[in-house]
DRENDREN-917596 format. One record per residue: residue number from 1; residue in one letter; chain; x, y, z of N, C-alpha, C in turn. Coordinates in Angstrom, 2 decimals, padded with zeros to 5 digits. Atoms other than C-alpha are relative to their C-alpha. Example, Ala and Ser with C-alpha at 12.3 -4.5 7.8 and 13.67 -1.06 7.14 Angstrom:
<atoms>
> 1,a,A,000.89,-001.19,000.00,012.30,-004.50,007.80,000.90,001.20,000.00
> 2,s,A,-000.82,-001.19,-000.06,013.67,-001.06,007.14,-000.77,001.09,000.73
</atoms>
This chain:
<atoms>
> 1,x,A,000.16,001.35,-000.53,-098.34,144.23,170.73,-000.97,000.03,001.20
> 2,x,A,001.00,000.05,-001.08,-101.04,143.15,173.13,000.67,-000.17,001.38
> 3,x,A,-000.53,000.03,-001.35,-100.53,143.44,176.88,-000.77,-000.94,000.93
> 4,x,A,000.75,000.95,-000.78,-103.17,140.95,178.07,-000.85,-000.84,-000.96
> 5,x,A,000.86,000.92,000.77,-105.35,138.08,176.84,-001.30,-000.18,000.80
> 6,x,A,001.28,000.30,-000.58,-109.06,137.68,177.50,-000.58,-001.20,-000.70
> 7,x,A,000.74,001.12,000.58,-110.83,134.39,176.94,-001.26,-000.27,000.88
> 8,x,A,001.33,000.16,-000.70,-114.29,133.19,178.02,000.17,-000.74,001.31
> 9,x,A,000.05,000.73,-001.27,-115.08,132.03,181.55,-000.68,-001.34,-000.14
> 10,x,A,000.69,001.30,000.03,-116.56,128.64,182.47,000.93,-001.08,-000.53
> 11,x,A,-000.79,001.12,000.46,-115.45,125.39,180.90,001.00,000.40,-001.10
> 12,x,A,-001.04,-000.30,000.97,-112.26,125.42,178.83,000.08,-001.14,-000.99
> 13,x,A,-000.14,000.99,001.02,-111.66,123.61,175.60,001.39,000.10,-000.63
> 14,x,A,-001.34,000.02,000.54,-108.56,122.70,173.64,000.30,001.24,-000.86
> 15,x,A,-000.29,-001.07,000.95,-108.99,125.45,171.06,000.34,001.34,000.73
> 16,x,A,-000.33,-001.26,-000.69,-109.10,128.41,173.51,001.27,-000.16,000.87
> 17,x,A,-001.24,000.27,-000.79,-106.43,126.80,175.73,001.23,000.10,-000.88
> 18,x,A,-001.16,000.02,000.87,-104.02,126.20,172.84,000.19,001.34,-000.70
> 19,x,A,-000.19,-001.37,000.60,-104.75,129.56,171.21,000.70,000.92,000.96
> 20,x,A,-000.67,-000.81,-001.04,-103.73,131.23,174.49,001.45,-000.42,000.14
> 21,x,A,-001.40,000.49,-000.09,-100.62,128.99,174.64,000.84,000.62,-001.09
> 22,x,A,-000.77,-000.55,001.16,-099.52,130.17,171.19,000.15,001.48,000.14
> 23,x,A,-000.13,-001.48,-000.17,-100.24,133.83,171.97,001.04,000.38,001.07
> 24,x,A,-001.04,-000.24,-001.05,-098.07,133.62,175.08,001.39,000.05,-000.56
> 25,x,A,-001.31,-000.03,000.59,-095.12,133.00,172.81,000.31,001.33,-000.66
> 26,x,A,-000.18,-001.31,000.63,-095.68,136.38,171.26,000.10,001.14,001.00
> 27,x,A,-000.06,-000.98,-001.04,-096.10,138.27,174.50,-000.31,-000.72,001.36
> 28,x,A,000.20,000.67,-001.33,-095.70,137.02,178.10,-000.89,000.88,000.87
> 29,x,A,000.99,-000.87,-000.61,-098.87,138.61,179.40,-000.98,-000.84,000.87
> 30,x,A,000.97,000.67,-000.82,-101.60,137.76,181.93,-001.19,-000.43,-000.87
> 31,x,A,001.21,000.49,000.65,-104.69,135.81,180.86,-001.19,000.20,000.96
> 32,x,A,001.22,-000.24,-000.81,-108.13,136.87,182.14,-001.16,-000.78,-000.62
> 33,x,A,001.11,000.82,000.49,-111.08,134.49,181.87,-001.30,000.67,000.35
> 34,x,A,001.23,-000.72,-000.21,-114.10,136.74,181.54,-000.54,000.42,-001.35
> 35,x,A,000.58,-000.49,001.22,-116.47,138.13,178.90,000.59,001.35,-000.30
> 36,x,A,-000.60,-001.32,000.31,-114.95,141.10,177.04,-001.09,001.06,-000.10
> 37,x,A,000.90,-001.14,000.22,-116.55,144.50,177.01,000.17,000.51,-001.40
> 38,x,A,-000.08,-000.60,001.33,-117.17,146.52,173.86,001.35,000.73,-000.15
> 39,x,A,-001.26,-000.70,000.02,-114.11,148.57,174.81,001.20,-000.96,-000.18
> 40,x,A,-001.05,001.01,000.17,-111.98,145.42,175.10,000.15,-000.41,-001.46
> 41,x,A,-000.04,000.51,001.39,-112.93,144.34,171.60,000.62,001.07,-000.93
> 42,x,A,-000.58,-001.06,000.83,-111.79,147.75,170.23,001.46,000.29,000.34
> 43,x,A,-001.33,-000.30,-000.49,-108.55,147.81,172.20,001.03,-000.92,-000.58
> 44,x,A,-000.98,000.85,000.66,-105.63,146.52,170.13,001.08,-000.45,000.94
> 45,x,A,-000.98,000.48,-000.95,-103.56,146.06,173.29,-000.53,-001.21,000.79
> 46,x,A,000.58,001.14,-000.68,-105.92,143.24,174.40,-000.33,-001.05,-001.08
> 47,x,A,000.34,001.08,000.86,-106.07,139.90,172.61,-001.21,-000.70,000.57
> 48,x,A,001.26,000.64,-000.47,-109.59,138.44,172.85,-000.15,-001.31,-000.81
> 49,x,A,-000.11,001.35,000.59,-109.75,134.69,172.22,-001.28,-000.79,000.29
> 50,x,A,001.15,000.93,-000.10,-112.78,132.46,171.53,-001.23,000.55,000.65
> 51,x,A,001.13,-000.73,-000.58,-115.26,135.00,172.69,-000.10,001.38,-000.67
> 52,x,A,000.11,-001.36,000.54,-116.66,138.34,171.48,-000.67,000.08,-001.33
> 53,x,A,000.65,000.04,001.27,-118.16,137.26,168.17,000.65,000.92,-001.05
> 54,x,A,-000.71,-000.90,000.94,-115.46,139.08,166.22,001.35,-000.65,-000.36
> 55,x,A,-001.32,000.36,000.43,-112.52,138.01,164.12,000.63,001.17,-000.71
> 56,x,A,-000.70,-001.14,000.55,-110.24,140.97,163.52,001.43,-000.11,000.50
> 57,x,A,-001.38,000.32,-000.45,-106.66,139.75,163.72,000.85,001.24,000.11
> 58,x,A,-000.83,-001.21,-000.09,-105.26,143.27,163.17,-000.09,000.66,001.39
> 59,x,A,000.11,-000.50,-001.38,-106.56,144.15,166.68,-000.08,-001.16,001.00
> 60,x,A,-000.13,001.19,-000.87,-106.03,140.63,168.07,-001.33,-000.51,000.54
> 61,x,A,001.25,000.66,-000.39,-109.65,139.47,168.18,-000.13,-001.32,-000.80
> 62,x,A,-000.07,001.35,000.60,-109.86,135.75,167.50,-001.20,-000.86,000.45
> 63,x,A,001.21,000.84,-000.30,-113.43,134.41,167.76,-000.49,-000.58,-001.31
> 64,x,A,000.53,000.67,001.16,-115.03,131.96,165.37,-001.46,-000.31,000.11
> 65,x,A,001.38,000.43,-000.16,-118.52,131.52,166.75,-000.99,000.71,-000.87
> 66,x,A,000.90,-000.79,000.90,-120.00,134.17,164.42,000.10,-000.51,-001.41
> 67,x,A,-000.23,000.49,001.35,-118.77,132.29,161.33,-001.19,-000.90,-000.42
> 68,x,A,001.14,000.82,000.43,-121.41,130.50,159.17,000.19,-001.48,000.34
> 69,x,A,-000.11,001.41,-000.45,-122.21,126.96,160.33,000.45,-000.92,-001.12
> 70,x,A,-000.40,000.85,001.09,-121.57,125.58,156.85,001.50,000.18,-000.38
> 71,x,A,-001.43,-000.26,000.29,-117.98,126.96,156.80,000.80,-001.17,000.44
> 72,x,A,-000.97,001.01,-000.42,-115.06,124.56,156.99,000.31,000.26,001.43
> 73,x,A,-000.26,-000.22,-001.46,-114.54,123.96,160.76,001.25,000.82,000.25
> 74,x,A,-001.05,-000.91,-000.32,-112.40,126.78,162.07,-000.12,000.39,001.47
> 75,x,A,000.06,-000.31,-001.45,-111.55,127.30,165.76,000.93,001.21,000.32
> 76,x,A,-000.83,-001.12,-000.40,-109.78,130.00,167.75,001.49,-000.26,-000.26
> 77,x,A,-001.37,000.34,000.30,-106.49,128.19,167.43,000.35,000.20,-001.47
> 78,x,A,-000.16,-000.17,001.44,-106.90,128.13,163.66,000.25,001.48,-000.31
> 79,x,A,-000.11,-001.44,000.30,-107.33,131.91,163.61,001.29,000.56,000.48
> 80,x,A,-001.28,-000.48,-000.51,-104.30,132.55,165.79,001.17,-000.50,-000.85
> 81,x,A,-001.05,000.56,000.87,-102.12,130.22,163.68,000.02,000.70,-001.36
> 82,x,A,000.07,-000.68,001.29,-103.31,131.94,160.50,000.63,001.41,000.17
> 83,x,A,-000.57,-001.36,-000.25,-102.38,135.33,162.03,001.54,-000.04,-000.01
> 84,x,A,-001.44,000.12,-000.11,-098.87,134.05,162.60,000.64,-000.60,-001.28
> 85,x,A,-000.49,000.58,001.20,-098.59,132.57,159.11,000.44,-001.44,000.11
> 86,x,A,-000.42,001.32,-000.28,-098.31,129.06,160.48,-001.08,-001.06,-000.22
> 87,x,A,001.14,000.93,000.09,-101.71,127.53,159.78,000.17,-001.11,-001.00
> 88,x,A,-000.11,001.02,001.06,-101.03,125.73,156.52,001.00,-001.10,000.41
> 89,x,A,-000.99,000.95,-000.48,-097.92,124.06,157.94,-000.52,-000.79,001.15
> 90,x,A,000.57,000.66,-001.18,-099.72,123.27,161.17,-000.99,-001.05,-000.41
> 91,x,A,001.01,000.91,000.47,-102.57,121.66,159.31,000.64,-001.23,-000.67
> 92,x,A,-000.73,001.09,000.65,-100.07,119.51,157.37,000.74,-000.87,000.95
> 93,x,A,-000.92,000.73,-000.86,-097.79,118.59,160.23,-000.67,-000.53,001.30
> 94,x,A,000.68,000.38,-001.30,-100.16,118.35,163.26,-001.27,-000.79,-000.32
> 95,x,A,001.13,000.83,000.43,-102.47,115.42,162.57,-001.23,000.22,000.88
> 96,x,A,001.09,-000.22,-000.95,-104.62,116.32,165.59,-000.74,001.30,-000.26
> 97,x,A,000.62,-001.39,000.09,-105.41,119.93,164.44,-001.37,-000.07,-000.65
> 98,x,A,001.30,000.00,000.68,-108.21,119.22,161.95,-001.07,-000.70,000.81
> 99,x,A,000.95,000.68,-000.88,-109.86,116.80,164.38,-000.44,000.94,001.16
> 100,x,A,000.32,-000.96,-001.05,-109.69,119.48,167.10,-000.95,001.08,-000.55
> 101,x,A,000.89,-000.95,000.59,-111.34,121.93,164.73,-001.41,-000.55,-000.13
> 102,x,A,001.28,000.68,000.06,-114.13,119.46,164.06,-000.66,-000.14,001.29
> 103,x,A,000.60,000.17,-001.36,-114.64,118.71,167.73,-000.56,001.31,000.52
> 104,x,A,000.46,-001.26,-000.51,-114.95,122.33,168.58,-001.20,000.57,-000.74
> 105,x,A,001.07,-000.63,000.84,-117.22,123.30,165.69,-001.19,-000.91,-000.24
> 106,x,A,001.07,000.93,000.36,-119.23,120.15,165.04,-000.45,-000.95,001.14
> 107,x,A,000.30,000.89,-001.12,-119.11,118.19,168.31,000.45,-001.43,-000.25
> 108,x,A,-000.56,001.37,000.10,-118.12,114.55,169.00,-000.73,-000.93,-000.98
> 109,x,A,000.75,000.88,000.86,-120.96,112.82,167.07,000.37,000.22,-001.46
> 110,x,A,-000.34,-000.31,001.40,-120.33,114.58,163.76,001.47,-000.23,-000.27
> 111,x,A,-001.42,000.26,000.18,-116.59,114.38,164.25,000.32,-001.46,-000.16
> 112,x,A,-000.21,001.47,000.16,-116.72,110.64,164.78,-000.50,-000.49,-001.31
> 113,x,A,000.45,000.39,001.30,-118.80,110.26,161.67,000.98,000.42,-001.09
> 114,x,A,-000.99,-000.48,000.92,-116.27,112.37,159.74,001.27,-000.89,000.02
> 115,x,A,-001.17,000.85,-000.14,-113.48,110.16,161.10,-000.28,-001.48,-000.35
> 116,x,A,000.41,001.34,000.36,-115.44,107.02,160.21,000.04,-000.94,001.16
> 117,x,A,-000.06,000.84,-001.19,-115.70,105.77,163.79,-001.21,000.33,000.86
> 118,x,A,001.06,-000.26,-000.94,-118.04,105.74,166.78,000.42,001.12,000.96
> 119,x,A,-000.41,-001.13,-000.86,-118.15,108.80,169.06,000.56,-000.48,001.35
> 120,x,A,-000.53,000.52,-001.25,-117.39,106.56,172.05,001.50,-000.25,-000.09
> 121,x,A,-001.42,000.21,000.20,-113.98,105.87,170.51,000.76,001.27,000.40
> 122,x,A,-000.70,-001.26,-000.33,-113.12,109.59,170.97,000.18,000.11,001.49
> 123,x,A,-000.09,-000.07,-001.47,-113.81,109.37,174.70,001.16,-000.90,000.51
> 124,x,A,-001.06,000.95,-000.40,-111.39,106.42,174.91,001.37,000.55,-000.24
> 125,x,A,-001.26,-000.62,000.26,-108.64,108.66,173.59,000.32,001.14,000.89
> 126,x,A,-000.26,-001.08,-000.92,-108.96,111.24,176.32,001.18,-000.34,000.91
> 127,x,A,-001.13,000.22,-000.86,-105.86,111.69,178.42,-000.17,000.79,001.30
> 128,x,A,000.03,-000.78,-001.25,-105.58,112.73,182.12,000.79,001.28,-000.12
> 129,x,A,-000.74,-001.27,000.24,-103.09,115.32,180.88,-000.95,001.08,-000.52
> 130,x,A,000.98,-000.94,000.57,-105.78,116.99,178.78,-000.97,000.41,001.06
> 131,x,A,001.00,-000.28,-001.00,-108.32,116.74,181.59,000.48,000.93,001.04
> 132,x,A,-000.53,-000.80,-001.13,-106.15,118.19,184.26,000.37,001.39,-000.44
> 133,x,A,-000.43,-001.34,000.50,-104.71,121.07,182.19,-001.20,000.86,-000.28
> 134,x,A,001.16,-000.76,000.31,-108.11,122.12,180.97,-000.80,000.39,001.26
> 135,x,A,000.71,-000.28,-001.23,-109.69,121.82,184.40,000.69,001.09,000.80
> 136,x,A,-000.77,-000.99,-000.75,-106.91,123.81,186.06,-000.08,001.36,-000.65
> 137,x,A,000.12,-001.28,000.74,-107.07,126.45,183.35,-001.36,000.64,000.29
> 138,x,A,001.35,-000.54,-000.16,-110.81,126.78,183.83,-000.29,000.41,001.44
> 139,x,A,000.32,-000.22,-001.43,-110.65,126.88,187.64,000.43,001.36,000.53
> 140,x,A,-000.46,-001.32,-000.43,-108.96,130.30,187.84,-000.51,001.06,-000.97
> 141,x,A,000.44,-001.10,000.89,-110.23,133.63,186.52,001.19,000.80,-000.54
> 142,x,A,-001.17,-000.70,000.45,-106.64,134.91,186.11,001.17,-000.96,000.01
> 143,x,A,-001.20,000.78,000.05,-103.38,133.33,185.07,001.17,000.97,-000.28
> 144,x,A,-001.11,-000.96,000.10,-100.06,135.14,185.55,001.35,-000.71,-000.14
> 145,x,A,-001.32,000.50,000.15,-096.43,134.60,184.69,000.55,-000.45,001.31
> 146,x,A,-000.58,000.53,-001.20,-094.63,132.48,187.25,-000.88,-001.06,000.66
> 147,x,A,000.92,001.00,-000.56,-097.71,130.40,188.11,000.11,-001.31,-000.85
> 148,x,A,-000.29,001.25,000.70,-097.52,126.69,187.17,-000.82,-000.15,-001.30
> 149,x,A,000.74,000.20,001.21,-100.41,126.62,184.67,000.45,000.95,-001.11
> 150,x,A,-000.45,-001.00,000.98,-099.25,129.82,182.90,001.31,-000.46,-000.58
> 151,x,A,-001.33,000.40,000.48,-095.68,128.50,182.65,-000.09,-001.26,-000.91
> 152,x,A,000.17,001.18,000.86,-096.83,125.13,181.24,-000.61,000.39,-001.32
> 153,x,A,000.62,-000.46,001.25,-098.99,126.96,178.70,001.00,000.61,-000.91
> 154,x,A,-001.05,-000.58,000.79,-095.97,128.95,177.55,000.84,-001.09,-000.64
> 155,x,A,-000.84,001.10,000.51,-093.95,125.75,177.16,-000.74,-000.72,-001.11
> 156,x,A,000.77,000.65,001.05,-096.76,124.14,175.14,000.02,000.86,-001.28
> 157,x,A,-000.06,-000.87,001.14,-096.95,127.16,172.87,001.36,000.04,-000.70
> 158,x,A,-001.36,-000.01,000.58,-093.17,127.28,172.39,000.31,-001.27,-000.71
> 159,x,A,-000.28,001.30,000.67,-092.95,123.56,171.63,-000.79,-000.15,-001.27
> 160,x,A,000.82,000.11,001.20,-095.82,123.77,169.16,000.59,000.82,-001.15
> 161,x,A,-000.61,-000.85,001.04,-094.28,126.65,167.24,001.34,-000.54,-000.48
> 162,x,A,-001.33,000.54,000.31,-090.84,125.14,167.39,-000.16,-001.23,-000.88
> 163,x,A,000.21,001.21,000.79,-092.22,121.86,166.01,-000.39,000.36,-001.41
> 164,x,A,000.48,-000.37,001.30,-094.03,123.53,163.14,001.12,000.63,-000.86
> 165,x,A,-001.05,-000.69,000.74,-091.19,125.81,162.13,001.20,-000.94,-000.24
> 166,x,A,-001.12,000.95,000.14,-088.55,123.10,162.73,-000.26,-001.04,-001.06
> 167,x,A,000.35,001.02,001.02,-090.33,120.53,160.64,-000.02,000.61,-001.42
> 168,x,A,-000.05,-000.66,001.30,-090.80,123.00,157.79,001.44,000.16,-000.46
> 169,x,A,-001.42,-000.15,000.36,-087.09,123.75,157.87,000.61,-001.33,-000.32
> 170,x,A,-000.57,001.31,000.20,-086.28,120.07,158.08,-000.44,-000.57,-001.40
> 171,x,A,000.50,000.54,001.31,-088.50,119.14,155.08,000.69,000.74,-001.16
> 172,x,A,-000.71,-000.75,001.02,-086.86,121.93,153.06,001.39,-000.55,-000.18
> 173,x,A,-001.35,000.58,000.01,-083.49,120.44,153.99,-000.02,-001.34,-000.70
> 174,x,A,000.13,001.32,000.67,-084.59,116.94,152.94,-000.23,000.17,-001.47
> 175,x,A,000.24,-000.21,001.45,-085.92,118.25,149.66,001.26,000.35,-000.75
> 176,x,A,-001.22,-000.43,000.63,-082.51,119.69,148.94,000.98,-001.16,-000.18
> 177,x,A,-001.05,001.05,-000.05,-080.55,116.49,149.70,-000.50,-001.43,-000.35
> 178,x,A,000.43,001.36,000.09,-082.74,113.39,149.47,000.01,-000.47,-001.41
> 179,x,A,000.11,000.69,001.28,-082.70,110.92,146.62,-001.07,-001.09,000.05
> 180,x,A,000.97,001.08,000.07,-085.45,108.55,145.51,000.55,-001.07,-000.96
> 181,x,A,-000.49,001.06,000.83,-084.17,105.20,144.25,-001.17,-000.84,-000.50
> 182,x,A,000.91,001.03,000.48,-086.13,102.85,142.05,000.45,-001.34,000.62
> 183,x,A,-000.33,001.25,-000.67,-086.31,099.55,143.92,-001.06,-001.05,-000.35
> 184,x,A,000.94,000.98,000.53,-087.94,096.60,142.17,-001.20,000.71,-000.59
> 185,x,A,001.24,-000.67,000.50,-091.55,097.65,141.54,-000.35,001.28,000.78
> 186,x,A,000.30,-001.14,-000.87,-091.38,100.33,144.30,001.23,000.92,000.06
> 187,x,A,-001.11,-000.94,-000.15,-089.00,103.00,145.56,000.52,-000.01,001.39
> 188,x,A,-000.69,-000.14,-001.29,-086.65,103.74,148.41,000.50,001.43,000.12
> 189,x,A,-000.51,-001.32,-000.26,-085.71,107.08,149.99,001.43,-000.11,000.59
> 190,x,A,-001.41,-000.04,-000.47,-081.95,107.69,150.46,000.33,001.36,000.44
> 191,x,A,-000.45,-001.26,-000.50,-080.77,110.51,152.67,001.48,-000.05,000.27
> 192,x,A,-001.44,000.08,-000.15,-077.02,111.09,152.29,000.50,000.68,001.30
> 193,x,A,-000.62,-000.69,-001.16,-074.74,112.09,155.15,000.44,001.43,-000.39
> 194,x,A,-000.37,-001.39,000.22,-074.28,115.84,155.41,000.88,000.48,001.16
> 195,x,A,-000.84,-000.61,-001.01,-071.91,118.03,157.33,-000.40,001.49,000.15
> 196,x,A,000.16,000.81,-001.19,-073.12,119.08,159.78,-001.16,-000.97,-000.16
> 197,x,A,001.08,000.98,000.08,-075.34,116.09,160.40,-001.09,000.41,000.98
> 198,x,A,001.12,-000.34,-000.91,-078.83,116.82,161.81,000.01,-000.87,001.24
> 199,x,A,000.03,000.76,-001.24,-079.39,115.69,165.37,-000.76,-001.30,-000.14
> 200,x,A,000.73,001.20,000.26,-081.99,113.19,164.26,-000.15,-000.17,-001.54
> 201,x,A,000.01,000.07,001.51,-081.22,112.24,160.61,-001.22,-000.56,-000.64
> 202,x,A,001.22,000.55,000.57,-084.44,110.32,160.13,-001.26,000.87,000.20
> 203,x,A,001.15,-000.89,-000.30,-086.68,113.13,161.41,-000.52,000.64,-001.26
> 204,x,A,000.63,-000.70,001.11,-089.12,114.47,158.87,-000.08,-000.79,-001.33
> 205,x,A,-000.03,000.68,001.23,-088.55,111.80,156.27,-001.43,-000.47,-000.44
> 206,x,A,001.39,000.46,000.29,-092.11,110.35,156.50,-000.88,001.18,-000.46
> 207,x,A,000.79,-001.15,000.37,-093.63,113.85,156.33,000.40,000.47,-001.45
> 208,x,A,-000.49,-000.35,001.31,-091.45,114.59,153.30,-000.67,-000.89,-001.06
> 209,x,A,000.62,000.89,000.96,-092.75,111.49,151.52,-001.47,000.29,-000.19
> 210,x,A,001.43,-000.30,000.08,-096.32,112.37,152.34,-000.21,001.27,-000.78
> 211,x,A,000.14,-001.25,000.70,-095.89,115.91,151.07,000.22,-000.14,-001.49
> 212,x,A,-000.30,000.23,001.39,-094.37,114.67,147.84,-000.86,-001.07,-000.63
> 213,x,A,000.91,001.02,000.43,-097.12,112.07,147.55,000.70,-001.26,-000.50
> 214,x,A,-000.81,001.21,000.26,-094.55,109.27,147.57,-000.28,-001.06,001.05
> 215,x,A,000.18,000.91,-001.10,-095.84,107.55,150.67,-000.65,-001.31,-000.43
> 216,x,A,000.58,001.26,000.51,-097.68,104.88,148.58,001.03,-000.79,-000.83
> 217,x,A,-001.01,000.63,000.87,-094.60,104.13,146.46,001.24,-000.45,000.71
> 218,x,A,-001.25,000.30,-000.70,-091.71,104.10,148.92,-000.24,-001.09,001.05
> 219,x,A,000.12,001.01,-001.04,-091.16,101.00,151.03,001.19,-000.06,000.92
> 220,x,A,-001.18,000.00,-000.85,-087.75,101.77,152.56,000.61,001.39,000.14
> 221,x,A,-000.71,-001.25,-000.19,-085.83,104.67,154.06,001.42,-000.35,000.50
> 222,x,A,-001.40,000.19,-000.35,-082.03,104.80,154.29,000.57,001.33,000.38
> 223,x,A,-000.42,-001.34,-000.54,-080.46,107.58,156.38,001.21,-000.18,000.88
> 224,x,A,-001.22,000.10,-000.82,-077.26,108.37,158.26,-000.30,-000.41,001.43
> 225,x,A,000.09,000.48,-001.41,-076.82,106.60,161.60,000.60,001.09,000.91
> 226,x,A,-000.49,-001.11,-000.85,-076.50,109.34,164.28,000.99,-000.53,001.02
> 227,x,A,-000.94,000.58,-001.03,-074.51,106.89,166.49,001.26,-000.57,-000.63
> 228,x,A,-001.17,000.54,000.65,-071.94,105.87,163.89,000.19,000.65,-001.31
> 229,x,A,-000.35,-000.57,001.29,-070.50,106.52,160.51,-000.79,-000.66,-001.13
> 230,x,A,000.78,000.68,001.04,-072.84,104.15,158.67,-001.44,000.52,-000.19
> 231,x,A,001.38,-000.36,000.26,-076.53,104.09,157.93,-001.04,-000.85,000.68
> 232,x,A,001.15,000.74,-000.44,-079.85,103.08,159.29,-000.87,-000.36,-001.20
> 233,x,A,000.91,000.44,001.06,-082.27,101.15,157.09,-001.29,-000.40,000.65
> 234,x,A,001.28,000.21,-000.56,-085.94,101.04,157.87,-001.09,-000.24,-001.04
> 235,x,A,001.11,000.12,000.91,-089.00,099.69,156.15,-001.02,001.11,000.27
> 236,x,A,000.94,-001.11,-000.10,-091.58,102.42,155.49,-001.42,-000.53,000.03
> 237,x,A,001.38,000.45,-000.18,-095.19,101.99,156.54,-000.07,-001.51,000.32
> 238,x,A,-000.10,001.40,-000.44,-094.09,098.60,157.96,-000.29,-000.98,-001.11
> 239,x,A,000.19,000.82,001.18,-094.01,097.11,154.48,000.79,-001.32,000.17
> 240,x,A,-000.63,001.30,-000.30,-093.29,093.36,155.06,000.69,-000.61,-001.21
> 241,x,A,-000.85,000.51,001.13,-091.73,092.96,151.63,001.48,000.15,000.39
> 242,x,A,-001.39,-000.07,-000.48,-088.57,093.96,153.54,000.10,-000.66,001.34
> 243,x,A,-000.22,000.64,-001.25,-087.27,091.82,156.35,001.55,000.07,000.25
> 244,x,A,-001.42,-000.28,-000.20,-083.92,093.10,157.62,000.74,-001.10,000.85
> 245,x,A,-000.64,001.14,-000.65,-083.30,089.92,159.69,000.74,-000.82,-001.03
> 246,x,A,-000.64,000.79,001.07,-082.31,088.42,156.33,001.41,000.48,-000.33
> 247,x,A,-001.38,-000.46,000.22,-079.13,090.53,156.34,000.80,000.01,001.29
> 248,x,A,-000.63,000.02,-001.31,-078.27,089.83,159.92,001.48,-000.59,-000.04
> 249,x,A,-001.28,000.69,000.11,-075.30,087.66,158.90,001.05,000.72,-000.85
> 250,x,A,-000.94,-000.77,000.80,-073.71,090.24,156.63,001.04,000.65,000.88
> 251,x,A,-001.08,-000.47,-000.88,-070.33,091.33,157.97,-000.05,001.51,000.37
> 252,x,A,000.07,-001.42,-000.30,-071.08,095.05,157.77,-001.36,000.42,000.56
> 253,x,A,001.26,-000.24,-000.71,-074.47,094.77,159.48,000.17,-000.31,001.45
> 254,x,A,-000.26,000.23,-001.40,-074.17,095.23,163.20,-001.25,-000.03,000.87
> 255,x,A,001.24,000.08,-000.77,-077.81,095.37,164.25,-001.18,-000.21,-000.92
> 256,x,A,001.26,000.12,000.61,-081.14,094.08,163.08,-001.04,-000.30,001.10
> 257,x,A,001.04,000.23,-000.96,-084.35,094.22,165.07,-000.63,-001.36,-000.26
> 258,x,A,000.57,001.33,000.11,-085.92,090.83,165.78,-001.28,000.01,-000.86
> 259,x,A,001.23,-000.05,000.82,-089.14,091.98,164.03,000.30,000.42,-001.43
> 260,x,A,-000.41,-000.18,001.37,-087.19,092.83,160.95,-000.28,001.36,-000.64
> 261,x,A,000.38,-001.29,000.62,-088.23,096.48,160.48,001.12,000.97,-000.11
> 262,x,A,-001.10,-001.00,-000.02,-084.85,098.14,161.00,001.34,-000.73,000.06
> 263,x,A,-001.35,000.53,-000.07,-081.16,097.52,160.56,001.01,001.17,000.09
> 264,x,A,-001.09,-000.95,-000.02,-077.89,099.34,161.17,001.21,-000.57,-000.67
> 265,x,A,-001.15,000.51,000.75,-074.89,098.99,158.91,001.15,001.01,000.01
> 266,x,A,-001.17,-000.88,000.12,-071.36,100.36,158.71,000.30,000.33,-001.47
> 267,x,A,-000.20,-000.26,001.42,-071.69,100.41,154.93,-000.30,001.46,-000.28
> 268,x,A,000.18,-001.41,000.33,-071.40,103.87,153.38,-000.19,000.27,-001.46
> 269,x,A,000.14,-000.26,001.46,-071.38,103.45,149.61,-001.44,-000.31,-000.43
> 270,x,A,001.35,000.20,000.51,-074.58,103.69,147.61,-000.16,-001.44,-000.56
> 271,x,A,000.13,001.34,000.58,-073.85,100.41,145.80,-000.19,-001.04,001.07
> 272,x,A,000.15,001.01,-001.07,-073.43,098.46,149.05,-001.34,000.13,000.70
> 273,x,A,001.32,-000.20,-000.61,-076.52,099.98,150.61,-001.10,-000.54,-000.86
> 274,x,A,001.01,000.57,000.93,-078.52,099.08,147.53,000.04,-001.53,000.03
> 275,x,A,-000.13,001.46,-000.08,-077.15,095.53,147.72,-000.69,-000.55,001.28
> 276,x,A,000.61,000.40,-001.26,-078.23,095.23,151.38,-001.55,000.06,-000.07
> 277,x,A,001.43,-000.15,000.16,-081.65,096.49,150.51,-000.55,-001.15,-000.84
> 278,x,A,000.45,001.12,000.84,-081.95,093.88,147.80,000.00,-001.28,000.77
> 279,x,A,-000.10,001.23,-000.78,-080.84,091.14,150.16,-001.09,-000.10,001.08
> 280,x,A,001.05,000.00,-001.04,-083.47,092.23,152.70,-001.39,-000.20,-000.59
> 281,x,A,001.30,000.19,000.59,-086.28,091.90,150.18,-000.50,-001.42,000.24
> 282,x,A,000.61,001.29,-000.35,-088.64,089.12,151.21,-000.65,-000.54,-001.25
> 283,x,A,000.51,000.60,001.23,-089.29,086.88,148.21,-001.10,-000.98,000.28
> 284,x,A,001.01,000.96,-000.31,-091.76,084.72,150.08,-001.41,000.59,-000.16
</atoms>
């Protein structure tokens, strides 16, 4: 295992910053922002990130700048995630990852064209969180455990990996238990109550539908209510063919949002839940 991380000096970008964040979850080591020597690149106890013109994951070298320009955009974070066997899931679950790859490899103008928008739109999405973290990371030549930036980077890496692994586990769980109902000309997803009940029973349902290529067919999701013994009912992709205010007067419905996109019911049987879904269908 590596005992230190080297990344390039000067301005910092999301890919080198996040690649270092993920690597910190594998080893709590110092980060040095300098150009690597030839000896550094050969030393398997040093992880070299986004610099060095070498990708050799077996000795922890993760640079992409030497890759052909026509290659699918690949950044340092991509290489680190691939090394950990997390890249495919990250690409599927982290909507921002492919855009980050494009920004790092192609720049804002080409990325905006790829996204079908103007490059000025990208600037409007910048956050002071991004700006401050990258600026503070770039402002020091060394980062060590116990220092604020280093500790935040570790938290970011931990949360990212936990999210990717947790969502994969959650989707596998949904695949095992979920049912797809035929509902009029469309479909509804029903997630039965399990024991134990997941902390957030609705988590991962949208990703599951996307993965199964059902996101164009399903208009409703029905899942256990974490605050009671009944179920939550939600329209999917804000499909206005469902208006749950239409079941507000039902005796076993105790909450409907004024905008009609969600309801909570004490009903537990499949037949009754299907009836409520039918009653919520907007025939106008």
